[in-house]
C-alpha positions in Angstrom: -73.0 -50.1 195.4 -76.6 -51.2 195.8 -79.3 -48.5 195.1 -80.9 -48.9 198.5 -77.6 -48.9 200.4 -77.4 -46.5 203.4 -74.2 -44.4 203.4 -72.6 -42.3 206.0 -71.7 -38.6 205.2 -68.0 -39.5 205.0 -68.8 -42.4 202.6 -70.8 -40.0 200.4 -67.9 -37.6 200.4 -65.4 -40.4 199.5 -67.8 -41.6 196.7 -68.1 -38.1 195.2 -64.3 -37.6 195.5 -63.6 -40.8 193.6 -66.1 -39.8 190.9 -64.5 -36.3 190.5 -61.0 -37.8 190.6 -61.9 -40.1 187.7 -63.4 -37.2 185.7 -60.9 -36.1 183.0 -62.2 -32.6 182.7 -62.2 -31.9 186.5 -58.7 -33.3 186.9 -57.1 -30.9 184.4 -59.1 -27.7 184.8 -58.3 -24.1 183.9 -60.5 -21.6 185.7 -60.6 -17.8 185.0 -61.9 -15.5 187.7 -61.3 -12.7 190.1 -59.3 -13.3 193.3 -61.2 -12.8 196.5 -60.5 -13.5 200.2 -56.9 -14.3 199.5 -55.1 -15.5 202.6 -51.7 -17.1 203.2 -51.4 -19.1 206.4 -48.2 -19.7 208.5 -48.2 -23.2 207.1 -47.4 -21.8 203.7 -50.8 -22.9 202.2 -52.7 -20.2 200.3 -56.6 -20.1 200.4 -58.7 -17.9 198.2 -61.9 -17.8 196.2 -62.3 -17.4 192.4 -65.5 -15.6 191.5 -67.3 -14.1 188.5 -70.6 -12.2 188.3 -72.7 -15.3 189.0 -70.7 -17.8 191.1 -67.7 -18.5 193.3 -65.3 -21.4 193.6 -63.2 -22.1 196.7 -59.6 -22.8 196.1 -56.5 -23.9 197.9 -52.8 -23.8 196.8 -50.5 -25.9 198.9 -47.1 -24.7 200.0 -45.0 -26.7 197.5 -47.0 -25.2 194.6 -47.2 -21.8 196.1 -43.3 -21.6 196.3 -43.3 -21.4 192.5 -45.3 -18.2 192.5 -43.3 -15.3 190.9 -45.8 -12.6 191.7 -47.8 -11.5 194.7 -51.5 -12.4 194.3 -53.9 -9.6 195.4 -57.6 -9.4 195.8 -59.4 -8.2 192.7 -56.7 -9.5 190.4 -57.9 -11.4 187.3 -56.1 -14.7 187.1 -56.2 -18.1 185.5 -55.9 -21.1 187.9 -54.9 -24.5 186.8 -55.6 -27.6 188.9 -58.2 -30.2 189.8 -61.5 -30.1 191.5 -62.3 -32.6 194.2 -64.3 -33.0 197.4 -62.7 -32.6 200.8 -64.6 -35.5 202.6 -64.3 -34.0 206.1 -66.7 -31.0 205.3 -68.2 -32.3 202.1 -67.2 -29.1 200.2 -65.7 -29.3 196.7 -62.8 -26.9 195.9 -60.1 -26.4 193.4 -56.7 -27.7 194.3 -54.6 -25.1 192.4 -51.3 -26.1 191.1 -50.5 -23.0 189.0 -51.7 -19.4 189.1 -51.1 -16.9 186.3 -52.3 -13.3 186.0 -54.5 -12.8 183.1 -53.4 -10.5 180.3 -49.7 -10.4 181.4 -47.2 -13.0 182.3 -46.5 -13.8 185.9 -42.8 -12.8 185.6 -43.7 -9.4 184.1 -46.2 -8.8 186.9 -43.8 -9.9 189.6 -41.1 -7.6 188.0 -43.5 -4.6 188.2 -44.7 -5.4 191.7 -41.1 -5.7 193.1 -40.0 -2.6 191.2 -42.8 -0.5 192.7 -42.2 -1.8 196.2 -38.4 -1.1 196.1 -38.9 2.3 194.5 -41.3 3.3 197.4 -38.6 2.2 199.9 -36.0 4.5 198.1 -33.6 1.7 196.9 -33.5 3.3 193.4 -32.9 6.9 194.7 -29.8 8.5 193.1 -28.7 9.9 196.4 -27.7 6.4 197.5 -25.6 5.7 194.4 -21.9 5.3 195.3 -19.1 6.7 193.1 -17.2 4.3 191.0 -13.5 4.4 191.8 -11.5 6.1 189.0 -8.5 3.7 189.3 -9.8 0.5 191.0 -7.1 -1.8 192.5 -9.1 -4.9 193.0 -12.2 -5.9 191.1 -14.6 -8.8 192.0 -16.5 -10.4 189.2 -19.6 -12.2 190.7 -20.8 -14.3 187.8 -20.7 -17.8 186.4 -17.1 -19.0 185.9 -18.0 -21.0 182.8 -19.9 -18.4 180.8 -18.6 -16.3 177.9 -19.4 -13.1 179.8 -16.7 -13.7 182.4 -14.1 -14.3 179.7 -15.0 -11.2 177.9 -14.8 -9.1 181.0 -11.4 -10.5 182.0 -10.1 -9.9 178.5 -11.2 -6.3 178.4 -10.1 -5.5 181.9 -6.6 -6.9 181.2 -6.3 -4.9 178.0 -7.6 -1.6 179.4 -6.1 -1.6 182.9 -3.7 -4.5 183.7 -2.8 -2.9 187.0 -6.1 -4.0 188.5 -6.3 -7.4 190.3 -9.3 -9.4 189.1 -11.0 -11.9 191.4 -13.8 -14.2 190.0 -16.4 -15.1 192.7 -18.1 -18.2 191.1 -21.9 -18.3 191.5 -24.8 -19.8 189.7 -26.7 -17.1 187.7 -29.7 -19.2 186.8 -32.0 -21.5 188.8 -33.6 -21.6 192.2 -30.3 -21.4 194.1 -28.8 -18.5 192.0 -30.3 -15.5 193.9 -29.1 -16.7 197.3 -25.6 -17.4 195.9 -25.3 -14.0 194.2 -26.5 -12.2 197.4 -24.1 -14.2 199.6 -21.2 -13.5 197.3 -21.8 -9.7 197.5 -21.9 -10.0 201.3 -18.7 -12.0 201.3 -16.8 -9.5 199.3 -17.9 -6.7 201.6 -17.2 -8.6 204.8 -13.7 -9.5 203.7 -12.9 -6.2 201.9 -11.9 -8.3 199.0 -12.4 -5.6 196.3 -13.0 -1.9 195.8 -15.4 -2.5 192.9 -17.9 -5.3 192.2 -19.3 -6.3 188.8 -22.2 -8.8 188.9 -24.2 -10.1 185.9 -24.4 -12.6 183.2 -24.8 -12.9 179.4 -28.1 -12.6 177.6 -31.1 -14.9 177.7 -34.9 -15.0 178.2 -36.6 -13.2 181.1 -36.7 -16.6 182.9 -32.9 -17.0 182.4 -32.2 -13.5 183.8 -34.7 -13.8 186.7 -32.1 -14.4 189.4 -31.2 -10.6 189.1 -34.9 -9.7 189.6 -35.1 -11.3 193.0 -35.5 -9.2 196.1 -32.7 -10.8 198.0 -30.2 -9.8 195.2 -31.6 -6.2 195.1 -31.2 -5.8 198.8 -27.7 -7.2 198.9 -26.6 -4.7 196.2 -28.2 -1.9 198.1 -26.5 -2.9 201.4 -23.1 -3.2 199.8 -20.5 -0.6 201.0 -18.5 -1.4 197.8 -19.8 0.2 194.6 -21.6 -2.3 192.3 -21.9 -2.3 188.5 -24.8 -4.4 187.2 -24.1 -6.1 183.8 -27.1 -8.3 183.0 -27.9 -9.5 179.5 -27.9 -7.3 176.4 -28.9 -3.7 175.8 -32.7 -4.1 175.9 -32.6 -6.3 179.0 -33.5 -4.5 182.2 -33.5 -6.1 185.7 -34.2 -5.0 189.2 -30.5 -5.2 189.9 -29.9 -2.5 187.2 -32.1 -0.1 189.1 -30.4 -0.7 192.5 -26.8 -0.9 191.3 -24.6 2.2 191.5 -24.0 1.9 187.8 -25.8 0.0 185.1 -23.9 -1.4 182.1 -25.6 -2.5 178.9 -23.6 -5.7 178.7 -20.9 -7.4 180.7 -18.3 -6.2 178.1 -19.6 -2.6 178.6 -19.3 -3.1 182.4 -15.6 -3.9 182.0 -15.2 -0.7 179.9 -16.9 1.4 182.5 -15.1 -0.1 185.4 -11.5 0.9 184.4 -9.8 3.6 182.4 -8.0 2.8 179.1 -4.3 2.6 179.8 -3.5 4.1 176.4 -5.7 7.1 177.1 -4.1 7.5 180.5 -0.6 7.3 178.9 -1.5 10.0 176.4 -2.9 12.2 179.2 0.3 11.7 181.2 2.4 12.7 178.2 0.3 15.8 177.7 0.6 16.7 181.4 4.3 16.1 181.3 4.7 18.4 178.4 2.6 21.1 180.0 4.6 20.7 183.2 7.9 21.0 181.3 6.7 24.2 179.6 5.6 25.7 182.9 8.9 24.9 184.6 10.8 26.4 181.6 8.8 29.6 181.9 9.5 29.8 185.7 13.2 29.1 185.2 13.4 31.9 182.5 11.8 34.3 184.9 14.1 33.4 187.8 17.1 33.6 185.5 16.1 37.1 184.5 15.7 38.1 188.1 19.1 36.6 188.9 20.7 38.4 186.1 19.1 41.7 187.2 20.3 41.1 190.8 23.8 40.1 189.7 24.2 43.4 187.7 22.8 45.6 190.5 25.1 48.1 192.3 25.3 46.2 195.6 26.6 43.2 193.8 29.0 45.1 191.5 30.1 47.7 194.1 29.6 46.1 197.6 31.4 48.8 199.5 29.1 51.5 198.0 26.4 50.3 200.4 28.6 50.8 203.4 29.7 54.3 202.2 26.1 55.4 201.9 25.3 54.1 205.3 28.3 55.8 206.8 27.2 59.1 205.3 23.7 58.6 206.7 25.3 57.9 210.1 27.3 61.1 210.0 24.2 63.1 209.0 22.2 61.6 211.9 25.1 62.3 214.3 25.0 66.0 213.3 21.3 66.1 213.8 21.6 64.6 217.2 24.3 67.0 218.3 22.2 69.9 217.1 19.2 68.6 219.0 21.2 68.3 222.2 22.4 71.8 221.9 18.9 73.1 221.3 17.6 71.2 224.2 20.4 72.6 226.5 19.5 76.1 225.5 15.9 75.5 226.2 16.6 74.2 229.6 18.7 77.2 230.4 15.9 79.5 229.3 13.4 77.7 231.5 15.7 77.9 234.5 16.1 81.6 233.9 12.3 82.1 234.0 12.0 80.0 237.1 14.8 82.0 238.8 12.9 85.2 238.0 9.7 83.9 239.5 11.4 82.4 242.5 14.5 84.3 243.4 17.2 82.1 244.5 15.5 79.0 243.0 18.3 78.2 240.6 20.4 76.9 243.5 17.5 74.8 244.9 17.6 71.1 244.9 14.7 68.8 244.1 14.1 68.2 247.9 13.9 71.9 248.5 11.5 72.3 245.6 9.3 69.5 247.1 9.3 71.3 250.6 8.4 74.6 249.0 5.5 72.9 247.1 4.2 71.3 250.3 4.2 74.7 252.1 2.3 76.4 249.2 -0.2 73.6 249.3 -0.8 74.0 253.0 -1.3 77.8 252.6 -3.8 77.1 249.8 -5.6 74.6 252.0 -5.9 77.0 254.8 -7.7 79.4 252.5 -10.2 76.7 251.4 -13.9 77.3 252.4 -14.0 73.6 253.4 -11.4 74.3 256.0 -13.6 77.2 257.4 -16.6 74.9 257.6 -14.6 72.3 259.6 -14.3 74.9 262.3 -18.1 75.1 262.9 -19.1 77.6 260.2 -21.9 77.0 257.6 -22.9 78.5 254.3 -26.6 79.4 253.9 -28.1 79.2 250.3 -31.5 79.9 249.0 -33.4 77.6 246.8 -31.7 78.9 243.6 -28.3 78.1 245.1 -27.3 81.7 245.8 -25.4 82.3 249.1 -27.1 84.4 251.8 -24.7 87.2 252.9 -27.1 89.4 254.8 -30.3 89.2 257.0 -31.9 91.5 254.4 -31.7 88.7 251.9 -34.2 86.5 253.8 -37.7 86.8 255.2 -39.7 84.8 257.8 -40.8 81.5 256.3 -38.0 81.2 253.7 -36.4 77.8 253.2 -32.7 77.7 253.3 -30.0 75.0 252.8 -27.1 75.0 255.2 -23.9 73.5 253.9 -21.7 72.0 256.7 -18.3 70.3 256.6 -19.8 66.8 256.2 -23.1 67.5 254.3 -26.1 69.8 254.2 -29.4 70.4 256.1 -32.7 72.1 255.2 -34.1 74.8 257.5 -36.7 77.5 257.6 -36.4 81.2 258.8 -38.5 81.9 261.9 
């Protein structure tokens, strides 16, 4: 290019871009800084700024590179960005095309683990109240794991030895790689939809954090939480802890330990049944002994040895009651005769009266009594005069002019004053 050449803005941008692209340092650059203005667009591209105390660098991370992120970038986070710096000719701005983003001071997997753990804990996925009870004697067990690993062989061997009555179904999935989380989650859903088991064991053998990462993915955690069938998580070795362990209904230290926790030991159950059988036999023996004593006592009782004695006693009791009844009837007859004598004395000739005649005499006496009633007198036009204290007036001397009196008539009363 000549020194006096006249260039367009786009040509300048292209020239700078070609220079930067040829620069070895700028094409393989590591930049440490603080995330700022971090945004993820619907296209899947991530845009942000890296800054320190004195400067800032615009950055972009395209969708294909952003899919490899294990953690959730946040503003203010200290990170190390790897990529290349070049110029975008359209606006003439240089920026870092980020290919890899790592949190500073801690690995991206460790940070992603803590971020997801905190998120799910806030939502209550780890709450013990949601833990389902592991069946005591499972009939069908689904093993969601790799069909080629040593872990599945160990689990099948232990399950067969401890509880051969259980039917074991191996649901083959990948337990490592990009496709593994979706396969594990889909297998858990399939077992639930088809009611294929009453207990699920999911896991794999040991490995690095990257190897076990499928069981730290959110899709697996939510599938375990949504399962109506109890889930035992068996990932790695004793020190290994995954998100699946926190969500599962029961966490096993290893796959072999999961098989031990899933089923009872048939030998222990056999010993327990023998003990229960012996206790039941002793209890039945005690009951039979008691019932035998009761039977012997009843067999030797008087009603059984002398059956007719019962009837003799009842016959004597019947005779006694008959005598009491006869005596009561005689006493009642004497009392009736005495009452009739008193009635005859009060009403001469009443002894020969019939009930009808007694009723006629009663009506006549009631009519006589009614004729003497003061109310009968009032019905003929008479009245009773009373003073305010209720005392009847029987003489004109008992009242004076102006006194208030109450006159009682046959159908009520009236107030009046003496004139």
